[in-house]
C-alpha positions as CSV (number, residue, x, y, z in Angstrom):
1,X,-19.2,22.9,13.1
2,X,-20.0,19.7,11.2
3,X,-23.2,20.0,9.1
4,X,-23.5,16.5,7.6
5,X,-21.8,13.3,6.5
6,X,-21.4,13.0,2.8
7,X,-19.6,9.7,2.3
8,X,-17.6,6.9,3.8
9,X,-14.4,5.7,2.1
10,X,-12.8,2.3,2.1
11,X,-9.6,1.2,0.4
12,X,-9.8,-2.1,-1.5
13,X,-7.4,-4.4,-3.2
14,X,-9.6,-5.0,-6.3
15,X,-12.2,-2.4,-7.2
16,X,-14.1,-4.5,-9.6
17,X,-14.5,-7.3,-7.0
18,X,-15.6,-4.8,-4.4
19,X,-18.1,-3.1,-6.7
20,X,-19.6,-6.5,-7.5
21,X,-19.9,-7.3,-3.8
22,X,-21.6,-4.0,-2.7
23,X,-23.7,-3.7,-5.8
24,X,-24.7,-7.3,-6.6
25,X,-24.7,-8.8,-3.1
26,X,-25.9,-5.9,-1.0
27,X,-27.9,-3.9,-3.5
28,X,-26.0,-0.6,-3.5
29,X,-26.4,1.5,-6.6
30,X,-23.2,2.4,-8.5
31,X,-23.6,6.1,-9.2
32,X,-20.1,7.2,-10.3
33,X,-16.9,5.6,-11.6
34,X,-13.7,7.6,-12.3
35,X,-9.9,7.9,-11.9
36,X,-8.0,10.7,-10.3
37,X,-4.3,11.5,-10.2
38,X,-4.1,15.3,-9.9
39,X,-1.1,16.7,-8.0
40,X,-3.4,18.3,-5.3
41,X,-4.9,14.8,-4.7
42,X,-1.5,13.1,-4.5
43,X,-0.5,15.7,-1.8
44,X,-3.9,15.4,0.0
45,X,-3.6,11.6,0.4
46,X,0.2,11.7,1.0
47,X,1.2,9.5,-2.0
48,X,3.1,11.3,-4.8
49,X,2.4,9.6,-8.1
50,X,-0.7,7.8,-6.9
51,X,-3.6,7.1,-9.2
52,X,-7.0,6.4,-7.6
53,X,-9.6,4.3,-9.2
54,X,-12.8,5.3,-7.5
55,X,-16.4,4.0,-7.4
56,X,-19.2,5.8,-5.6
57,X,-22.2,3.8,-4.5
58,X,-25.5,4.9,-2.9
59,X,-26.2,3.1,0.3
60,X,-29.9,2.0,0.1
61,X,-32.2,4.1,2.3
62,X,-29.4,6.6,3.2
63,X,-28.1,10.0,1.9
64,X,-24.6,8.8,2.8
65,X,-22.6,7.3,-0.1
66,X,-19.9,4.6,0.0
67,X,-16.7,5.6,-1.8
68,X,-14.5,2.6,-2.8
69,X,-10.9,3.5,-3.7
70,X,-8.2,1.4,-5.2
71,X,-4.8,3.0,-4.9
72,X,-2.5,2.4,-7.8
73,X,1.2,3.1,-8.6
74,X,2.2,3.0,-4.9
75,X,3.3,0.2,-2.6
76,X,0.3,-1.5,-0.8
77,X,0.0,-4.1,1.9
78,X,-3.2,-5.6,3.2
79,X,-3.9,-4.8,6.9
80,X,-5.5,-7.1,9.4
81,X,-9.1,-5.7,9.4
82,X,-10.2,-7.8,12.4
83,X,-12.8,-5.9,14.4
84,X,-10.7,-5.6,17.6
85,X,-7.7,-4.0,15.8
86,X,-7.3,-0.3,16.3
87,X,-7.8,1.6,13.1
88,X,-10.3,-0.8,11.6
89,X,-14.0,0.0,11.1
90,X,-17.3,-1.6,10.1
91,X,-20.4,-0.6,8.3
92,X,-23.8,-1.2,9.9
93,X,-26.8,-1.7,7.6
94,X,-30.4,-2.2,8.7
95,X,-32.2,-4.8,6.6
96,X,-35.9,-5.2,6.0
97,X,-35.9,-8.9,5.0
98,X,-33.0,-10.1,7.1
99,X,-33.5,-13.9,6.5
100,X,-33.8,-13.6,2.7
101,X,-30.7,-11.5,2.5
102,X,-28.8,-13.8,4.8
103,X,-29.8,-16.8,2.7
104,X,-28.8,-15.1,-0.5
105,X,-25.4,-14.0,0.8
106,X,-24.7,-17.6,2.1
107,X,-25.6,-19.0,-1.3
108,X,-23.1,-16.6,-2.9
109,X,-20.4,-17.9,-0.6
110,X,-20.1,-14.7,1.5
111,X,-17.9,-15.2,4.6
112,X,-19.6,-14.6,7.9
113,X,-17.9,-13.9,11.3
114,X,-20.5,-16.0,13.2
115,X,-23.9,-17.5,12.9
116,X,-26.9,-15.1,13.2
117,X,-27.2,-13.7,16.8
118,X,-30.1,-12.1,18.6
119,X,-29.2,-8.9,20.5
120,X,-30.0,-9.1,24.2
121,X,-29.2,-5.5,25.1
122,X,-29.0,-2.0,23.8
123,X,-31.0,-0.2,21.1
124,X,-31.4,-3.3,18.9
125,X,-32.4,-5.7,21.7
126,X,-34.4,-8.5,20.3
127,X,-33.3,-8.1,16.7
128,X,-31.2,-10.5,14.7
129,X,-27.8,-9.4,13.6
130,X,-24.7,-10.8,12.0
131,X,-21.2,-9.6,10.9
132,X,-20.0,-10.6,7.4
133,X,-16.8,-9.9,5.6
134,X,-16.5,-8.0,2.3
135,X,-13.8,-9.2,-0.2
136,X,-11.1,-7.4,1.7
137,X,-12.2,-8.5,5.2
138,X,-14.0,-5.3,6.1
139,X,-16.8,-6.1,8.5
140,X,-20.4,-5.3,7.4
141,X,-23.0,-5.6,10.2
142,X,-26.5,-6.5,9.2
143,X,-29.3,-5.7,11.6
144,X,-32.9,-6.9,11.3
145,X,-35.0,-3.8,10.8
């Protein structure tokens, strides 16, 4: 039986760029940074010879952490992370000062999927929300708290 969620992992093309986005743009705390290449890990992820550059960030207001991984020494190809494509995912974050964060992200040049919308149904009805793209195109949903 599952007892908790510890972390979410995303694979990125440039770990420094992604750390900068999640830490500096969204306010996550960088809590660990390390490299791993042990044989058990290479077998676990299915890539003999892989070296992982890993950053662990604390998601504000949550016990769940975000693990950012850059795979090295193996062939890589970007995927199309568009929301409708099977196998893609998004992260949803509730935001206390939605307008201020949205303005700050726009000023940084963050790419957005759309303008801010107001939900008309479901558990967040009446709240503002928007999807933005991280540096690798992974969707991040911001919801007015």
